[in-house]
N, C-alpha and C positions, 0 to 999 in steps of 0.2 A: 441719290442716296450717298451719304458720305460718312466717314468715320468721325465721331465727335466724342468729347469727354463731357459727360453730364454730371451735374451735382443735383441730387434730389433732396427733398425736404428732410429725409432722415440723416443727411450729411454724407451719405455714400457717394463716392466718385465712381461713375460707371462709364466704361468705354464700350461703344457699340456702333454698328451701322445705324444711322438714324434716318427715318422717313417721316415726313409730315403727315399728320392725320387731318384731312380737310373736310369740313362740313359747311355747306352754304358759303363757299368762298372764303372761309376763315380757318385758321389753324386752331384746332380744338385739343390737339395732343400730338404725341409722337409715337411711332412704332420703333422700339429698340430691337434690333436684329442681332442675335448672338451676343447679348449683353454680358459683360464681365465686371465684377467689382475690382477696383484697383486698390490694393493694399500696400502701403509703404511699411515694410517690416523693420527697416533700420535706417537711421540717418547717420552718415559718416561725415564729420566735418574735417576738412584738411586745413589746419592752422597755417601751414606754410603758404598755400595758394589762396586761402580764403574761400575756396569752393566747397561744395557739398556733393555727396553722392547718396543715392538711395538704393535699397534693395526692394524691388517691386515684385508683387505676386498678383497674378490674375486668377480669379475664381468665378465660377458661374454665378450670375446675379440671382437667378431663381433655379437652384440646382434640381429641384424636384418637379419643376414645371414641364409640361408637355409642349413640345414645339420649340421654335427658335425665335419667334417674333412676338413681342409683348407690348401691348398698348399702355401708354402712360399719359394721363391728362396734363395739360399745360400747367395747371396750378401745382403740380408736384415737381416740376422742373424749376430749380432755382436759377441755374444758368447752363448754357451750352458753350463749349469752346473747342478750339483746335487742340488736340493733344500734342505734346512735344514729340519730335520726330522719333526718338528712341522708343517711346511708349507705343506710338502708332505702328512702327515696324514690328515690335514684339507682338502686338495684337494680330497684325496681318499674318505673321509667320506662325505663331503658336496656336492661334484660335481659328482664323479663317482658313488657312491652308490645310490644317489638320482636319477640320470639319469637312471641307470640300473633298479631301482625299478619302475620308471615311464614306461620304455620300457616294462618291464615284465607285468605291469598292463594293458598296451595297448594290448599286445598279448592275455592276458586272456579275456579282454573285447571283442576283435574281435572274439575269439573262442566261447564266450558265447552269442554273439549278435544274437537274433532270427531274426531280420530284415535282417542280413547279410547272413543268411543261406537259 
């Protein structure tokens, strides 16, 4: 499982952990784990250096969906690529670590819950 940037038919750019969905020894789709839509909110051009910078926002791809793993058929994926380093670090830090910390806290709370025992 690796972190990829996917473009889907709707034009959305989605960053997620990606797993292949295999049936009869062929890839029929992908599982997107903790998918987030990548939105570029502002493009800043620097005329002096000729470079550009972006303001990027990550938001849940299916915010009202239950679970963290969503199947997507191959014909809905336009392309998969490696995200730029800054986007990958942002996703790992803001999405994966935060989610893992919440999951760990929930496990600890369940283990320490007097009413649950």
